[in-house]
C-alpha positions in Angstrom: 362.1 132.4 -39.0 360.1 134.0 -36.2 358.9 137.3 -34.9 362.3 138.1 -33.4 364.3 137.3 -36.5 363.8 138.8 -40.0 365.5 138.9 -43.4 366.2 142.4 -44.6 365.6 143.4 -48.2 365.4 146.7 -50.1 361.6 146.5 -49.7 361.5 146.3 -45.9 364.8 148.0 -45.0 363.2 151.3 -44.2 360.6 149.7 -41.9 363.1 147.5 -40.1 366.2 149.6 -39.8 364.6 152.9 -39.2 361.0 152.5 -37.9 361.6 149.3 -35.9 364.8 150.6 -34.4 362.8 153.5 -32.9 360.8 150.9 -30.9 363.6 148.6 -29.8 367.2 147.7 -30.5 367.8 146.2 -33.9 370.9 143.9 -34.3 371.8 143.9 -38.0 373.8 140.8 -39.1 375.6 141.1 -42.4 376.5 137.6 -43.6 377.1 135.4 -46.7 376.8 131.7 -47.5 380.5 131.3 -48.2 381.5 132.9 -44.9 382.5 130.3 -42.3 382.6 132.7 -39.3 379.1 133.9 -40.3 377.8 130.4 -40.0 379.5 130.1 -36.6 378.0 133.3 -35.4 374.5 133.1 -36.7 373.3 130.3 -34.4 374.5 132.3 -31.4 372.6 135.4 -32.5 369.4 133.4 -33.2 369.6 131.7 -29.8 370.0 135.1 -28.1 367.1 136.6 -30.1 364.9 133.7 -28.9 366.1 134.0 -25.3 365.6 137.8 -25.1 362.0 137.3 -26.3 361.8 140.4 -28.5 363.9 142.8 -26.5 365.8 143.2 -29.7 365.2 142.3 -33.4 367.7 140.2 -35.3 367.8 141.6 -38.8 369.8 139.4 -41.2 371.3 140.9 -44.3 372.7 138.6 -47.0 375.5 140.8 -48.2 375.7 139.0 -51.6 372.0 139.4 -52.3 371.7 142.9 -50.8 374.9 144.8 -51.9 373.2 148.2 -51.8 372.3 147.8 -48.1 375.8 146.5 -47.4 377.4 149.5 -49.2 375.1 152.0 -47.5 376.5 150.7 -44.1 380.1 150.6 -45.3 380.4 146.9 -44.7 383.8 145.7 -45.9 384.2 142.3 -44.1 381.9 139.5 -42.9 380.4 138.9 -40.5 379.7 142.5 -39.5 377.2 143.3 -36.8 375.7 146.8 -36.4 373.4 147.6 -33.5 370.8 150.3 -34.2 368.6 152.5 -32.1 366.4 155.3 -33.4 367.8 154.8 -36.9 371.4 155.3 -35.9 374.2 152.8 -35.3 375.1 152.7 -31.5 377.5 149.8 -31.4 378.8 146.9 -33.5 381.6 144.4 -34.1 383.2 142.4 -36.8 384.0 138.7 -36.7 382.5 135.9 -34.6 382.7 137.1 -31.0 382.0 134.7 -28.1 378.5 134.6 -26.7 379.5 136.1 -23.4 380.9 139.2 -25.2 377.8 139.6 -27.3 375.6 139.3 -24.2 377.7 142.0 -22.5 377.1 144.4 -25.5 373.4 143.7 -25.5 373.0 144.2 -21.7 374.6 147.7 -22.1 372.1 148.7 -24.6 368.9 146.9 -23.6 366.5 148.1 -20.8 367.2 146.3 -17.5 364.5 143.9 -16.3 364.0 146.1 -13.2 363.6 149.4 -15.2 359.9 148.5 -15.9 359.4 147.6 -12.2 360.8 150.9 -11.1 358.6 152.8 -13.6 355.6 151.0 -12.2 356.6 151.7 -8.6 357.2 155.4 -9.3 353.8 155.7 -10.9 352.2 154.2 -7.8 354.2 156.4 -5.5 353.3 159.5 -7.4 349.6 158.5 -6.8 350.3 158.1 -3.1 350.0 154.3 -3.2 353.2 153.4 -1.3 351.9 150.0 -0.2 351.2 149.1 -3.8 354.7 150.2 -4.9 356.4 148.0 -2.4 356.1 144.6 -4.4 357.6 146.3 -7.5 360.4 147.9 -5.5 361.2 144.6 -3.7 361.4 142.8 -7.0 363.5 145.5 -8.6 365.9 145.5 -5.6 366.3 141.7 -5.7 366.7 141.4 -9.5 369.2 144.3 -9.6 371.4 142.5 -7.1 370.5 145.2 -4.5 371.3 148.2 -6.5 372.0 151.1 -4.1 369.8 153.6 -6.0 366.9 151.2 -5.9 367.6 150.4 -2.3 367.3 154.1 -1.3 364.0 154.3 -3.1 362.8 151.1 -1.4 364.0 152.4 2.0 362.1 155.7 1.4 358.9 153.9 0.6 359.2 151.6 3.6 359.6 154.7 5.8 356.4 156.1 4.2 354.5 153.1 5.4 356.3 153.1 8.8 358.1 149.8 8.3 361.2 151.1 10.0 362.8 147.7 10.7 362.9 146.8 7.0 364.0 150.3 6.0 366.9 150.0 8.4 367.9 146.6 7.0 367.9 148.0 3.4 369.9 151.1 4.5 372.5 149.0 6.3 373.2 147.2 2.9 374.0 150.5 1.2 377.8 150.6 0.6 379.9 153.3 2.2 380.7 154.8 -1.2 376.9 155.2 -1.9 376.1 156.8 1.5 375.3 160.3 0.2 373.2 163.2 1.5 370.0 161.4 0.5 371.1 158.3 2.5 371.8 160.5 5.6 368.4 162.1 5.2 366.7 158.7 5.2 368.7 157.6 8.3 367.6 160.8 10.1 363.9 160.1 9.1 364.3 156.5 10.4 365.4 157.7 13.8 362.7 160.3 14.0 360.0 157.8 13.1 361.4 155.3 15.5 361.2 157.8 18.4 357.7 159.0 17.4 356.4 155.5 17.3 357.3 154.7 20.9 354.1 155.3 22.8 354.1 155.1 26.7 352.5 151.7 26.3 355.4 150.4 24.2 358.0 151.9 26.5 356.4 150.3 29.5 356.1 146.9 27.8 359.7 147.0 26.6 360.7 147.8 30.2 358.7 144.8 31.5 360.2 142.5 28.9 363.8 143.6 29.6 363.3 142.8 33.3 361.6 139.4 32.5 362.4 138.1 29.0 360.1 135.1 29.5 357.1 137.2 30.2 354.8 135.8 27.6 352.0 138.3 28.1 354.3 141.3 27.9 355.9 139.9 24.8 352.5 139.2 23.2 351.1 142.7 24.0 354.3 144.4 22.8 354.2 142.4 19.5 350.6 143.7 19.0 351.8 147.2 19.6 354.7 146.8 17.2 352.3 145.4 14.6 349.9 148.3 14.9 352.9 150.7 14.3 353.9 148.7 11.2 357.0 147.4 13.0 356.2 144.0 11.6 359.7 142.4 11.8 360.1 143.0 15.5 356.5 141.9 16.1 357.2 138.6 14.3 360.4 138.1 16.2 358.6 138.4 19.5 355.8 136.1 18.5 358.2 133.6 17.1 360.1 133.6 20.4 356.9 132.8 22.3 355.9 130.0 19.9 359.4 128.5 20.2 358.7 128.0 23.9 355.0 127.0 23.5 353.4 126.3 20.1 349.9 126.7 21.6 350.7 129.8 23.7 347.6 131.7 25.0 345.3 129.0 23.6 346.5 129.6 20.0 346.2 133.4 20.1 349.9 133.8 19.6 349.9 131.6 16.5 346.9 133.4 15.1 348.6 136.7 15.8 351.7 135.6 14.0 349.6 134.6 10.9 347.8 137.9 11.0 351.0 139.8 10.9 352.2 137.7 7.9 348.9 138.5 6.2 349.3 142.2 6.8 352.7 142.1 5.1 351.2 140.5 2.0 352.1 137.5 -0.1 355.7 137.5 -1.4 357.0 140.2 1.0 360.6 139.3 1.8 360.1 139.5 5.6 356.9 137.4 5.3 358.8 134.8 3.4 361.6 134.7 5.9 359.3 134.3 8.9 357.0 131.8 7.1 360.1 129.5 6.9 360.9 130.0 10.5 357.3 129.3 11.5 357.2 126.1 9.4 360.4 124.9 11.1 358.8 125.3 14.5 355.7 123.5 13.5 357.6 120.6 12.0 
């Protein structure tokens, strides 16, 4: 027995089934020694209790030894599983279901891994710390398999810190069905920020580079301008293009500039990780 699995008796029933279920999901397993399906199901439940590391409590009730508890829940066949939250049954099943079906039931009732990340991000955003919120949002977006709602929150935060290129990438991944008024608002903000960030210097350097794509100095200066405007991805793309032609361009200045942009993005940033790989491939 461990902290995620407990035997229920009349003495601890109130504490486990009522008080504990106010804190987390309690999965109550009614079983008996003579019940073969119970013995098939119990190892699966114990395995899941270990795997979910306390997200739910497995509360085992021996129906023969605790008939009063079984009667109180109206248990008429074994095994019977009752899932409880806030002292009330919220789901359940009878018989030995396959592990996949039990997981599906648990996942509907348990907090998602990314819920805590979103809560942390929202707290930081409320305090105006948008840069600090980004790692949590990026993790939540990845772990939720790019949930559209989280993607919109991520795009909004990226726009707050003027990282328009990354915001655009996220917005492009929003499915057509999820492109609501909020999405349209963010797209409009993206266009406005893009236009506002184009200083005369950037416009002139872009013109020079379009006329002479191999102009290393123009590409380098434009990358610096992009970086200063938080347009990190375009900056990295330009610097990478220079390094592909010459690893030691401008006496190593380009390489150092590339590393400086990576450092500005921060460790673990998805764009930084992507371009670190590309940089490694050039060097090796």
